[in-house]
DSSP file (Angstrom, degrees, kcal/mol; ACC not computed):
  #  RESIDUE AA STRUCTURE BP1 BP2  ACC     N-H-->O    O-->H-N    N-H-->O    O-->H-N    TCO  KAPPA ALPHA  PHI   PSI    X-CA   Y-CA   Z-CA
    1    1 A M              0   0    0      0, 0.0     2,-0.3     0, 0.0   116,-0.0   0.000 360.0 360.0 360.0 137.9    0.0    0.0    0.0
    2    2 A I        -     0   0    0    115,-0.1     2,-0.5    49,-0.0    26,-0.0  -0.771 360.0-158.6 -98.8 144.7    1.2    3.5   -0.9
    3    3 A N        -     0   0    0     -2,-0.3   114,-0.2    24,-0.1     2,-0.2  -0.959   9.4-153.1-126.0 113.2    0.7    6.4    1.5
    4    4 A F        -     0   0    0    112,-3.7   112,-0.4    -2,-0.5     2,-0.4  -0.544   8.2-160.0 -84.4 151.1    0.9    9.9   -0.1
    5    5 A I        +     0   0    0     -2,-0.2    22,-0.1   110,-0.1     2,-0.1  -0.998  40.4  33.2-133.3 131.9    2.0   12.9    1.9
    6    6 A G        -     0   0    0     -2,-0.4   108,-2.8   108,-0.1     2,-0.4  -0.239  58.8-110.1 118.6 160.6    1.4   16.6    1.3
    7    7 A T  E     -A  113   0A   0    106,-0.2     2,-0.4    -2,-0.1   106,-0.2  -0.999  34.7-167.9-128.8 132.1   -0.9   19.2   -0.1
    8    8 A Y  E     -A  112   0A   0    104,-2.9   104,-2.8    -2,-0.4     2,-0.5  -0.972  18.6-141.5-131.4 132.8    0.2   21.0   -3.3
    9    9 A D  E     +A  111   0A   0     -2,-0.4     2,-0.3   102,-0.2   102,-0.2  -0.807  36.7 163.0 -89.5 130.7   -1.0   24.1   -5.1
   10   10 A C  E     -A  110   0A   0    100,-3.2   100,-2.5    -2,-0.5     2,-0.4  -0.797  32.5-120.5-137.7 176.5   -0.9   23.7   -8.9
   11   11 A K  E     -A  109   0A   0     -2,-0.3     8,-0.7    98,-0.2     2,-0.4  -0.971  13.8-148.6-123.9 141.8   -2.2   25.2  -12.1
   12   12 A A  B     -F   18   0B   0     96,-2.6     6,-0.2    -2,-0.4     2,-0.1  -0.905  17.6-139.1-104.1 137.0   -4.3   23.6  -14.8
   13   13 A D    >   -     0   0    0      4,-2.1     3,-1.9    -2,-0.4    -1,-0.0  -0.273  38.1 -87.3 -84.4-178.3   -3.9   24.7  -18.3
   14   14 A T  T 3  S+     0   0    0      1,-0.3    -1,-0.1     2,-0.1    -2,-0.0   0.707 128.8  53.6 -65.7 -19.4   -6.8   25.2  -20.7
   15   15 A K  T 3  S-     0   0    0      2,-0.1    -1,-0.3    82,-0.0    83,-0.1   0.453 121.5-104.5 -92.4  -1.5   -6.6   21.6  -21.8
   16   16 A G    <   +     0   0    0     -3,-1.9    80,-2.8     1,-0.3     2,-0.4   0.647  69.3 149.0  89.2  15.6   -6.8   20.3  -18.2
   17   17 A R  E     - G   0  95B   0     78,-0.2    -4,-2.1    76,-0.1     2,-0.5  -0.707  26.2-167.6 -88.0 133.9   -3.2   19.4  -17.8
   18   18 A V  E     -FG  12  94B   0     76,-2.8    76,-2.8    -2,-0.4     2,-0.6  -0.983  17.2-136.6-122.2 125.2   -1.7   19.7  -14.3
   19   19 A M  E     - G   0  93B   0     -8,-0.7    74,-0.2    -2,-0.5    -8,-0.2  -0.699  25.6-130.5 -79.4 122.0    2.1   19.5  -13.7
   20   20 A L        -     0   0    0     72,-3.1    -1,-0.0    -2,-0.6   -10,-0.0  -0.515  24.0-109.6 -72.3 137.5    2.7   17.3  -10.7
   21   21 A P     >  -     0   0    0      0, 0.0     4,-2.6     0, 0.0     3,-0.3  -0.364  28.0-116.2 -62.0 147.9    5.0   18.8   -8.1
   22   22 A V  H  > S+     0   0    0      1,-0.2     4,-2.5     2,-0.2     5,-0.2   0.888 113.7  54.6 -55.1 -43.7    8.4   17.0   -7.9
   23   23 A S  H  > S+     0   0    0      1,-0.2     4,-1.7     2,-0.2    -1,-0.2   0.906 111.5  43.5 -59.9 -43.6    7.8   15.8   -4.4
   24   24 A L  H  > S+     0   0    0     -3,-0.3     4,-1.9     2,-0.2    -1,-0.2   0.894 111.6  53.9 -69.7 -39.9    4.4   14.1   -5.3
   25   25 A K  H  X S+     0   0    0     -4,-2.6     4,-0.8     1,-0.2    -2,-0.2   0.896 107.6  51.5 -61.4 -39.9    5.9   12.7   -8.5
   26   26 A H  H >< S+     0   0    0     -4,-2.5     3,-0.7     1,-0.2    -1,-0.2   0.905 108.9  50.6 -63.0 -41.1    8.7   11.1   -6.5
   27   27 A Q  H 3< S+     0   0    0     -4,-1.7    -1,-0.2     1,-0.2    -2,-0.2   0.850 112.5  47.6 -64.2 -32.9    6.1    9.6   -4.1
   28   28 A M  H >X S+     0   0    0     -4,-1.9     3,-2.3     1,-0.2     4,-1.1   0.590  83.0  99.2 -82.1 -11.1    4.2    8.2   -7.1
   29   29 A S  T << S+     0   0    0     -4,-0.8     3,-0.5    -3,-0.7     4,-0.4   0.805  76.0  57.2 -52.8 -36.6    7.3    6.7   -8.7
   30   30 A P  T 34 S+     0   0    0      0, 0.0    -1,-0.3     0, 0.0    -2,-0.1   0.748 120.9  29.0 -66.3 -18.8    6.7    3.1   -7.5
   31   31 A V  T X> S+     0   0    0     -3,-2.3     3,-1.0    -4,-0.1     4,-0.7   0.364  89.1 102.1-120.5   2.9    3.3    3.1   -9.2
   32   32 A L  G >< S+     0   0    0     -4,-1.1     3,-1.0    -3,-0.5    56,-0.4   0.890  81.6  51.8 -57.8 -42.8    3.7    5.5  -12.1
   33   33 A S  G 34 S+     0   0    0     -4,-0.4    -1,-0.3     1,-0.2    -2,-0.1   0.700 102.2  61.2 -71.8 -17.7    4.1    2.8  -14.8
   34   34 A D  G <4 S-     0   0    0     -3,-1.0    -1,-0.2     1,-0.2    -2,-0.2   0.707 101.9-136.0 -80.4 -20.0    0.9    1.0  -13.6
   35   35 A G    <<  -     0   0    0     -3,-1.0    17,-2.2    -4,-0.7     2,-0.3  -0.261  14.3-103.0  87.9 179.8   -1.3    4.0  -14.4
   36   36 A F  E     -BC  51  86A   0     50,-2.6    50,-2.6    15,-0.2     2,-0.4  -0.899  10.0-133.7-140.9 163.2   -4.1    5.6  -12.4
   37   37 A V  E     -BC  50  85A   0     13,-2.6    13,-3.4    -2,-0.3     2,-0.4  -0.987  19.2-161.8-120.9 135.0   -7.9    5.9  -12.3
   38   38 A I  E     +BC  49  84A   0     46,-2.8    46,-2.3    -2,-0.4     2,-0.3  -0.948  19.8 155.5-118.2 138.8   -9.6    9.2  -11.8
   39   39 A K  E     -B   48   0A   0      9,-2.0     9,-3.2    -2,-0.4     2,-0.2  -0.960  44.8 -86.9-152.3 165.8  -13.2    9.6  -10.6
   40   40 A R  E     -B   47   0A   0     41,-0.5     7,-0.2    -2,-0.3     2,-0.1  -0.489  50.4-107.9 -73.9 150.1  -15.6   12.0   -8.9
   41   41 A S        -     0   0    0      5,-2.5    -1,-0.1     3,-0.4     5,-0.0  -0.470  14.0-139.5 -76.3 150.6  -15.6   11.9   -5.1
   42   42 A V  S    S+     0   0    0     -2,-0.1    -1,-0.1     1,-0.1    -2,-0.0   0.890  98.0  22.0 -74.1 -41.1  -18.6   10.4   -3.4
   43   43 A F  S    S+     0   0    0     -3,-0.0    -1,-0.1     2,-0.0    -2,-0.0   0.668 119.2  47.3-105.7 -20.2  -18.8   13.0   -0.6
   44   44 A Q  S    S-     0   0    0      2,-0.1     2,-1.9     0, 0.0    -3,-0.4  -0.820  82.3-107.4-127.0 160.8  -17.0   16.1   -1.8
   45   45 A P  S    S+     0   0    0      0, 0.0    78,-0.4     0, 0.0     2,-0.3  -0.359  89.3  88.1 -83.2  59.4  -16.9   18.3   -4.9
   46   46 A C  S    S-     0   0    0     -2,-1.9    -5,-2.5    76,-0.1     2,-0.3  -0.827  74.6-108.1-141.7 179.6  -13.5   17.0   -6.0
   47   47 A L  E     -BD  40 121A   0     74,-2.5    74,-2.7    -2,-0.3     2,-0.4  -0.775  22.4-140.7-110.9 159.2  -11.9   14.3   -7.9
   48   48 A E  E     -BD  39 120A   0     -9,-3.2    -9,-2.0    -2,-0.3     2,-0.6  -0.984   4.7-155.4-124.3 132.7  -10.0   11.3   -6.6
   49   49 A L  E     -BD  38 119A   0     70,-2.8    70,-1.9    -2,-0.4   -11,-0.2  -0.930  14.9-169.9-109.9 113.8   -6.8    9.9   -8.3
   50   50 A Y  E     -B   37   0A   0    -13,-3.4   -13,-2.6    -2,-0.6    68,-0.1  -0.877  24.5-124.7-104.3 129.1   -6.2    6.2   -7.5
   51   51 A P  E >>  -B   36   0A   0      0, 0.0     4,-2.4     0, 0.0     3,-0.6  -0.489  36.6-111.8 -60.5 145.8   -3.1    4.3   -8.3
   52   52 A M  H 3> S+     0   0    0    -17,-2.2     4,-2.7   -21,-0.3     5,-0.2   0.845 116.8  53.8 -54.9 -38.4   -4.1    1.3  -10.4
   53   53 A K  H 3> S+     0   0    0    -18,-0.2     4,-1.8     2,-0.2    -1,-0.3   0.907 110.4  46.7 -64.5 -40.5   -3.2   -1.2   -7.6
   54   54 A E  H <> S+     0   0    0     -3,-0.6     4,-2.1     2,-0.2    -2,-0.2   0.897 112.1  51.1 -66.8 -40.2   -5.4    0.7   -5.1
   55   55 A W  H  X S+     0   0    0     -4,-2.4     4,-2.7     1,-0.2    -2,-0.2   0.924 108.4  51.6 -61.9 -44.7   -8.2    0.9   -7.6
   56   56 A N  H  X S+     0   0    0     -4,-2.7     4,-1.9     1,-0.2    -1,-0.2   0.874 108.1  51.7 -63.1 -37.1   -8.0   -2.9   -8.2
   57   57 A L  H  X S+     0   0    0     -4,-1.8     4,-1.7     2,-0.2    -1,-0.2   0.916 111.4  47.7 -62.7 -42.9   -8.2   -3.6   -4.5
   58   58 A L  H  X S+     0   0    0     -4,-2.1     4,-2.4     1,-0.2    -2,-0.2   0.893 110.0  52.4 -64.5 -40.0  -11.3   -1.4   -4.2
   59   59 A M  H  X S+     0   0    0     -4,-2.7     4,-2.6     2,-0.2    -1,-0.2   0.849 104.4  56.3 -67.3 -33.2  -12.8   -3.2   -7.2
   60   60 A E  H  X S+     0   0    0     -4,-1.9     4,-0.6     2,-0.2    -1,-0.2   0.926 110.0  45.9 -60.9 -43.3  -12.2   -6.6   -5.6
   61   61 A K  H >< S+     0   0    0     -4,-1.7     3,-0.9     1,-0.2     4,-0.2   0.920 114.2  47.8 -64.4 -44.4  -14.2   -5.4   -2.6
   62   62 A M  H >< S+     0   0    0     -4,-2.4     3,-1.8     1,-0.2    -2,-0.2   0.856 103.5  62.0 -65.5 -35.2  -17.0   -3.9   -4.8
   63   63 A N  H 3< S+     0   0    0     -4,-2.6    -1,-0.2     1,-0.3    -2,-0.2   0.670  93.6  64.3 -68.9 -15.3  -17.2   -7.1   -6.9
   64   64 A K  T << S+     0   0    0     -3,-0.9    -1,-0.3    -4,-0.6    -2,-0.2   0.571  79.7 107.1 -81.6  -9.4  -18.2   -9.0   -3.8
   65   65 A K  S <  S-     0   0    0     -3,-1.8     2,-0.7    -4,-0.2    -3,-0.0  -0.470  81.9-113.0 -70.8 139.7  -21.4   -7.0   -3.6
   66   66 A N    >   -     0   0    0     -2,-0.2     3,-1.4     1,-0.2     6,-0.3  -0.640  24.7-163.1 -74.7 111.3  -24.6   -8.8   -4.6
   67   67 A R  T 3  S+     0   0    0     -2,-0.7    -1,-0.2     1,-0.3     6,-0.1   0.486  82.1  74.1 -79.2  -1.6  -25.7   -7.2   -7.8
   68   68 A F  T 3  S+     0   0    0      4,-0.1     2,-0.6     5,-0.0    -1,-0.3   0.396  79.5  85.0 -89.2   3.0  -29.2   -8.7   -7.5
   69   69 A L  S X> S-     0   0    0     -3,-1.4     4,-2.1     1,-0.1     3,-0.6  -0.935  78.9-144.1 -99.2 121.9  -29.8   -6.2   -4.7
   70   70 A K  H 3> S+     0   0    0     -2,-0.6     4,-3.1     1,-0.3     5,-0.2   0.868  97.0  55.4 -55.7 -42.6  -31.0   -3.0   -6.3
   71   71 A K  H 3> S+     0   0    0      1,-0.2     4,-2.2     2,-0.2    -1,-0.3   0.880 109.0  48.2 -62.4 -36.6  -29.2   -0.7   -3.9
   72   72 A N  H <> S+     0   0    0     -3,-0.6     4,-2.7    -6,-0.3    -1,-0.2   0.929 113.3  47.0 -66.6 -44.8  -25.9   -2.4   -4.6
   73   73 A N  H  X S+     0   0    0     -4,-2.1     4,-2.3    -7,-0.2    -2,-0.2   0.909 113.3  48.6 -63.2 -43.1  -26.4   -2.1   -8.3
   74   74 A D  H  X S+     0   0    0     -4,-3.1     4,-2.4    -5,-0.2     5,-0.2   0.907 112.4  49.4 -63.1 -41.9  -27.4    1.5   -8.0
   75   75 A F  H  X S+     0   0    0     -4,-2.2     4,-3.2    -5,-0.2     5,-0.2   0.942 110.7  48.7 -63.4 -47.7  -24.4    2.3   -5.9
   76   76 A I  H  X S+     0   0    0     -4,-2.7     4,-2.1     1,-0.2    -1,-0.2   0.909 112.0  49.9 -60.5 -42.6  -21.9    0.6   -8.2
   77   77 A R  H  X S+     0   0    0     -4,-2.3     4,-0.6    -5,-0.2    -1,-0.2   0.946 116.1  41.0 -60.3 -49.4  -23.4    2.4  -11.2
   78   78 A R  H >< S+     0   0    0     -4,-2.4     3,-0.8     1,-0.2    -2,-0.2   0.900 113.7  53.4 -67.6 -40.8  -23.2    5.8   -9.5
   79   79 A F  H 3< S+     0   0    0     -4,-3.2    -1,-0.2     1,-0.2    -2,-0.2   0.877 114.5  41.1 -61.5 -38.7  -19.8    5.1   -8.0
   80   80 A S  H >< S+     0   0    0     -4,-2.1     3,-1.8    -5,-0.2    -1,-0.2   0.436  83.3 125.2 -93.5   1.2  -18.3    4.2  -11.4
   81   81 A A  T << S+     0   0    0     -3,-0.8   -41,-0.5    -4,-0.6    -3,-0.0  -0.428  84.7   3.8 -63.2 125.1  -19.9    7.0  -13.4
   82   82 A G  T 3  S+     0   0    0      1,-0.2    -1,-0.3    -2,-0.2     2,-0.1   0.518  87.6 158.2  81.1   5.4  -17.3    9.0  -15.2
   83   83 A V    <   -     0   0    0     -3,-1.8     2,-0.3   -44,-0.1    -1,-0.2  -0.391  16.8-175.5 -65.4 136.8  -14.4    6.8  -14.2
   84   84 A K  E     -C   38   0A   0    -46,-2.3   -46,-2.8    -2,-0.1     2,-0.5  -0.984  27.2-127.3-135.3 146.0  -11.4    7.2  -16.5
   85   85 A V  E     +C   37   0A   0     -2,-0.3     2,-0.3   -48,-0.2   -48,-0.2  -0.804  39.1 175.9 -86.5 131.2   -8.0    5.5  -16.8
   86   86 A V  E     -C   36   0A   0    -50,-2.6   -50,-2.6    -2,-0.5     2,-0.3  -0.899  16.9-153.1-133.9 162.8   -5.2    8.2  -16.9
   87   87 A E        -     0   0    0     -2,-0.3     8,-0.7   -52,-0.2     2,-0.6  -0.916  22.6-118.8-131.0 159.6   -1.5    8.3  -17.0
   88   88 A I  B     -H   94   0B   0    -56,-0.4     6,-0.2    -2,-0.3   -53,-0.1  -0.897  40.4-132.1 -94.7 123.9    1.2   10.7  -15.9
   89   89 A D    >   -     0   0    0      4,-2.6     3,-2.2    -2,-0.6    -1,-0.0  -0.113  28.3 -91.2 -75.1 176.4    3.1   11.7  -19.0
   90   90 A A  T 3  S+     0   0    0      1,-0.3    -1,-0.1     2,-0.1    -2,-0.0   0.736 126.8  52.8 -61.0 -24.7    6.9   11.7  -19.4
   91   91 A T  T 3  S-     0   0    0      2,-0.1    -1,-0.3     0, 0.0    -2,-0.1   0.458 123.2-102.1 -91.5   0.1    7.1   15.4  -18.3
   92   92 A G  S <  S+     0   0    0     -3,-2.2   -72,-3.1     1,-0.3     2,-0.4   0.715  73.3 142.4  90.7  22.3    5.1   14.7  -15.1
   93   93 A R  E     -G   19   0B   0    -74,-0.2    -4,-2.6   -76,-0.0     2,-0.5  -0.777  38.8-152.7-101.3 143.4    1.7   16.1  -16.3
   94   94 A L  E     -GH  18  88B   0    -76,-2.8   -76,-2.8    -2,-0.4     2,-0.7  -0.953  10.9-146.1-108.3 128.2   -1.7   14.6  -15.5
   95   95 A L  E     -G   17   0B   0     -8,-0.7   -78,-0.2    -2,-0.5    -8,-0.1  -0.865  11.4-155.7 -96.8 113.9   -4.5   15.2  -18.1
   96   96 A I        -     0   0    0    -80,-2.8     5,-0.1    -2,-0.7    -2,-0.0  -0.790  25.8-113.4 -89.3 123.1   -7.8   15.6  -16.3
   97   97 A P    >>  -     0   0    0      0, 0.0     4,-2.2     0, 0.0     3,-0.5  -0.243  22.2-122.0 -57.4 142.8  -10.7   14.8  -18.6
   98   98 A K  H 3> S+     0   0    0      1,-0.2     4,-2.4     2,-0.2     5,-0.2   0.874 109.4  54.4 -56.0 -43.7  -12.9   17.8  -19.4
   99   99 A N  H 3> S+     0   0    0      1,-0.2     4,-1.9     2,-0.2    -1,-0.2   0.872 110.9  46.4 -63.2 -34.4  -16.1   16.3  -18.1
  100  100 A L  H <> S+     0   0    0     -3,-0.5     4,-2.2     2,-0.2    -1,-0.2   0.850 108.4  55.5 -75.3 -33.4  -14.5   15.6  -14.7
  101  101 A M  H  <>S+     0   0    0     -4,-2.2     5,-2.5     1,-0.2     4,-0.4   0.923 110.2  47.3 -59.6 -42.8  -13.0   19.1  -14.7
  102  102 A D  H ><5S+     0   0    0     -4,-2.4     3,-0.9     3,-0.2    -2,-0.2   0.913 109.3  52.5 -65.8 -43.4  -16.5   20.4  -15.1
  103  103 A I  H 3<5S+     0   0    0     -4,-1.9    -1,-0.2     1,-0.3    -2,-0.2   0.907 116.1  39.6 -59.1 -43.5  -17.9   18.2  -12.4
  104  104 A A  T 3<5S-     0   0    0     -4,-2.2    19,-0.4    -5,-0.1    -1,-0.3   0.417 108.2-126.2 -87.6   1.9  -15.3   19.3   -9.9
  105  105 A K  T < 5 +     0   0    0     -3,-0.9     2,-0.5    -4,-0.4    -3,-0.2   0.857  49.4 166.2  55.0  38.5  -15.6   23.0  -11.1
  106  106 A I      < +     0   0    0     -5,-2.5    -1,-0.2    -6,-0.2     4,-0.1  -0.726   7.4 153.9 -86.2 128.1  -11.8   23.0  -11.6
  107  107 A S        -     0   0    0     -2,-0.5    -1,-0.2     2,-0.4   -91,-0.1   0.597  67.5 -37.1-115.5 -84.4  -10.6   25.9  -13.7
  108  108 A K  S    S+     0   0    0      1,-0.2   -96,-2.6   -97,-0.1     2,-0.5   0.797 115.3  65.8-114.9 -51.3   -7.1   27.2  -13.2
  109  109 A D  E     -A   11   0A   0    -98,-0.2    15,-2.4  -100,-0.0    -2,-0.4  -0.682  66.3-179.0 -85.1 122.2   -6.0   27.0   -9.6
  110  110 A V  E     -AE  10 123A   0   -100,-2.5  -100,-3.2    -2,-0.5     2,-0.5  -0.896  20.0-153.8-123.6 145.7   -5.8   23.4   -8.4
  111  111 A V  E     -AE   9 122A   0     11,-2.4    11,-2.8    -2,-0.3     2,-0.6  -0.990   4.3-160.4-118.5 127.8   -5.0   21.7   -5.1
  112  112 A L  E     -AE   8 121A   0   -104,-2.8  -104,-2.9    -2,-0.5     2,-0.5  -0.946  18.3-174.8-102.9 118.7   -3.7   18.2   -5.0
  113  113 A S  E     -AE   7 120A   0      7,-2.6     7,-3.2    -2,-0.6  -106,-0.2  -0.961  22.6-127.4-123.9 123.4   -4.2   16.8   -1.5
  114  114 A S  E     - E   0 119A   0   -108,-2.8     5,-0.2    -2,-0.5  -108,-0.1  -0.423  21.1-176.7 -67.3 140.9   -3.0   13.5   -0.2
  115  115 A A  E >   - E   0 118A   0      3,-2.7     2,-1.1    -2,-0.1     3,-0.9  -0.548  57.3 -87.6-137.1  66.5   -5.7   11.3    1.3
  116  116 A I  T 3  S+     0   0    0   -112,-0.4  -112,-3.7     1,-0.2    -1,-0.1  -0.531 115.1   7.5  63.9 -94.5   -3.6    8.3    2.5
  117  117 A N  T 3  S+     0   0    0     -2,-1.1     2,-0.3  -114,-0.2    -1,-0.2   0.371 130.1  47.8-101.6   5.2   -3.6    6.0   -0.6
  118  118 A I  E <  S- E   0 115A   0     -3,-0.9    -3,-2.7   -68,-0.1     2,-0.5  -0.851  74.7-125.7-132.4 171.4   -5.2    8.4   -3.1
  119  119 A V  E     -DE  49 114A   0    -70,-1.9   -70,-2.8    -2,-0.3     2,-0.3  -0.988  18.6-144.0-120.9 125.7   -4.8   12.0   -4.1
  120  120 A E  E     -DE  48 113A   0     -7,-3.2    -7,-2.6    -2,-0.5     2,-0.5  -0.696   9.4-151.6 -85.2 141.2   -7.8   14.4   -4.1
  121  121 A I  E     +DE  47 112A   0    -74,-2.7   -74,-2.5    -2,-0.3     2,-0.3  -0.966  23.8 176.0-118.1 116.8   -7.9   17.0   -6.9
  122  122 A W  E     - E   0 111A   0    -11,-2.8   -11,-2.4    -2,-0.5     2,-0.4  -0.848  40.2-114.5-122.0 150.6   -9.7   20.2   -5.9
  123  123 A D  E  >  - E   0 110A   0    -19,-0.4     4,-2.4   -78,-0.4   -13,-0.2  -0.728  42.6-123.8 -69.3 134.3  -10.5   23.5   -7.3
  124  124 A K  H  > S+     0   0    0    -15,-2.4     4,-2.5    -2,-0.4     5,-0.2   0.885 107.8  49.2 -56.7 -44.4   -8.6   25.8   -4.9
  125  125 A D  H  > S+     0   0    0    -16,-0.3     4,-2.1     1,-0.2    -1,-0.2   0.906 111.9  49.0 -63.3 -41.3  -11.6   27.9   -3.8
  126  126 A S  H  > S+     0   0    0      2,-0.2     4,-2.3     1,-0.2    -1,-0.2   0.900 111.0  50.8 -63.9 -40.6  -13.7   24.8   -3.1
  127  127 A Y  H  X S+     0   0    0     -4,-2.4     4,-2.3     1,-0.2    -2,-0.2   0.934 110.5  47.9 -62.4 -47.5  -10.8   23.2   -1.1
  128  128 A E  H  X S+     0   0    0     -4,-2.5     4,-2.3     1,-0.2    -1,-0.2   0.886 111.6  51.3 -61.8 -38.9  -10.4   26.3    1.0
  129  129 A K  H  X S+     0   0    0     -4,-2.1     4,-3.0     2,-0.2    -1,-0.2   0.916 109.3  49.1 -65.7 -43.6  -14.1   26.5    1.6
  130  130 A V  H  X S+     0   0    0     -4,-2.3     4,-1.7     2,-0.2    -2,-0.2   0.912 112.0  49.0 -63.4 -41.8  -14.4   22.8    2.7
  131  131 A L  H  X S+     0   0    0     -4,-2.3     4,-0.9     1,-0.2    -1,-0.2   0.923 114.0  46.4 -61.9 -43.3  -11.4   23.3    5.1
  132  132 A E  H >X S+     0   0    0     -4,-2.3     3,-0.6     1,-0.2     4,-0.6   0.915 111.4  51.2 -64.7 -44.0  -13.0   26.5    6.5
  133  133 A D  H 3< S+     0   0    0     -4,-3.0     4,-0.3     1,-0.2    -1,-0.2   0.798 116.5  39.9 -66.2 -29.4  -16.5   24.8    6.9
  134  134 A T  H 3X S+     0   0    0     -4,-1.7     4,-0.6    -5,-0.2    -1,-0.2   0.499  91.1  89.1 -98.9  -4.3  -15.1   21.8    8.8
  135  135 A A  H X< S+     0   0    0     -4,-0.9     3,-0.9    -3,-0.6     4,-0.4   0.900  85.6  51.8 -61.1 -43.3  -12.6   23.6   10.9
  136  136 A E  T 3< S+     0   0    0     -4,-0.6     3,-0.3     1,-0.2     4,-0.3   0.863 116.8  38.2 -64.0 -37.9  -15.0   24.3   13.8
  137  137 A D  T 3> S+     0   0    0     -4,-0.3     4,-2.3     1,-0.2    -1,-0.2   0.374  88.0  98.7 -94.9   4.1  -16.1   20.7   14.1
  138  138 A F  H <X S+     0   0    0     -3,-0.9     4,-3.2    -4,-0.6     5,-0.2   0.881  79.1  53.3 -65.6 -38.9  -12.8   19.1   13.5
  139  139 A A  H  > S+     0   0    0     -4,-0.4     4,-2.2    -3,-0.3    -1,-0.2   0.933 112.7  44.3 -61.1 -45.2  -11.9   18.5   17.2
  140  140 A A  H  > S+     0   0    0     -4,-0.3     4,-2.3     2,-0.2    -1,-0.2   0.899 114.5  49.9 -65.4 -40.0  -15.2   16.7   17.8
  141  141 A L  H  X S+     0   0    0     -4,-2.3     4,-3.0     2,-0.2     5,-0.3   0.924 109.6  50.9 -63.9 -44.6  -14.8   14.7   14.5
  142  142 A A  H  X>S+     0   0    0     -4,-3.2     4,-2.7     1,-0.2     5,-0.6   0.909 111.2  48.4 -59.8 -42.7  -11.2   13.7   15.4
  143  143 A E  H  X5S+     0   0    0     -4,-2.2     4,-1.6    -5,-0.2    -1,-0.2   0.919 114.6  45.5 -63.6 -43.2  -12.4   12.5   18.8
  144  144 A E  H  <5S+     0   0    0     -4,-2.3    -2,-0.2     2,-0.2     4,-0.2   0.920 121.7  36.0 -66.9 -44.2  -15.3   10.5   17.3
  145  145 A V  H  <5S+     0   0    0     -4,-3.0    -2,-0.2    -5,-0.2     3,-0.2   0.908 135.6  18.9 -78.2 -43.3  -13.2    9.0   14.5
  146  146 A M  H  <5S+     0   0    0     -4,-2.7    -3,-0.2    -5,-0.3    -2,-0.2   0.569 103.0  87.0-106.2 -11.0   -9.9    8.4   16.2
  147  147 A G     << +     0   0    0     -4,-1.6    -1,-0.1    -5,-0.6    -3,-0.1   0.448  59.7 101.9 -77.1  -3.3  -10.8    8.5   20.0
  148  148 A G  S    S-     0   0    0     -4,-0.2     2,-0.1    -3,-0.2    -2,-0.1   0.711  81.8  -0.6 -55.2-131.7  -11.9    5.0   20.8
  149  149 A D    >   -     0   0    0      1,-0.1     3,-1.7     2,-0.0     4,-0.3  -0.365  62.7-134.1 -65.5 133.1   -9.7    2.5   22.7
  150  150 A D  G >  S+     0   0    0      1,-0.3     3,-1.1     2,-0.2    -1,-0.1   0.763 103.2  65.9 -60.9 -26.0   -6.2    3.8   23.6
  151  151 A D  G 3  S+     0   0    0      1,-0.2    -1,-0.3     3,-0.1    -2,-0.0   0.711  93.0  61.5 -69.5 -19.2   -4.6    0.6   22.3
  152  152 A D  G <  S+     0   0    0     -3,-1.7     2,-0.4    -6,-0.1    -1,-0.2   0.602  94.2  72.4 -83.0 -11.0   -5.7    1.4   18.7
  153  153 A V    <         0   0    0     -3,-1.1    -7,-0.0    -4,-0.3    -6,-0.0  -0.883 360.0 360.0-112.2 134.7   -3.7    4.6   18.5
  154  154 A S              0   0    0     -2,-0.4    -1,-0.1     0, 0.0    -3,-0.1   0.475 360.0 360.0 -74.8 360.0    0.1    4.8   18.2
C-alpha cells in the first residue's frame, strides 16, 4: 500500500493538464508505470486519483457486492460513473478529462491533497471552503473517529 503525503497548489492549463509537483511525483514513482484511475468523489466536490493497484483492491471489494440487490447495483453504477484511466506523461503532467474538470468545477487553480492512498484533486476555492467549513467541528470529529480505545492509537 502506498501512502501519499502533502498538499500542493498547482495550475491547470486550458486543456486540463496539471504538472505534478516533484515531491508528489517522487512519491508516485513506484506506481507511475501502472497508471491511475480518476473519478468523482462520493462525498465532496472534488476528484480522486487512485493508483491502479489501489483501484483494483477497491474493485475486488466492490465485486463481492450482490448485484441482485438494487441498492448495490445503483451504488456501483453511480460510483463508477465517469471513471477514467489516466497516466502521468513523461514530463510529469496529468491530463484531467474535461467532463471531470466540469464536475469538480476546476478551472485554473488546483489543489492536490493526499488522502492516504489516493490524491484528491480540488478547485482551490472549493478546497479552502471545505477546510473552513469543517474547521470548527474538527476536534469533535477527530475524537469521534480516532478517539476509541487507547490501544488502537500509536
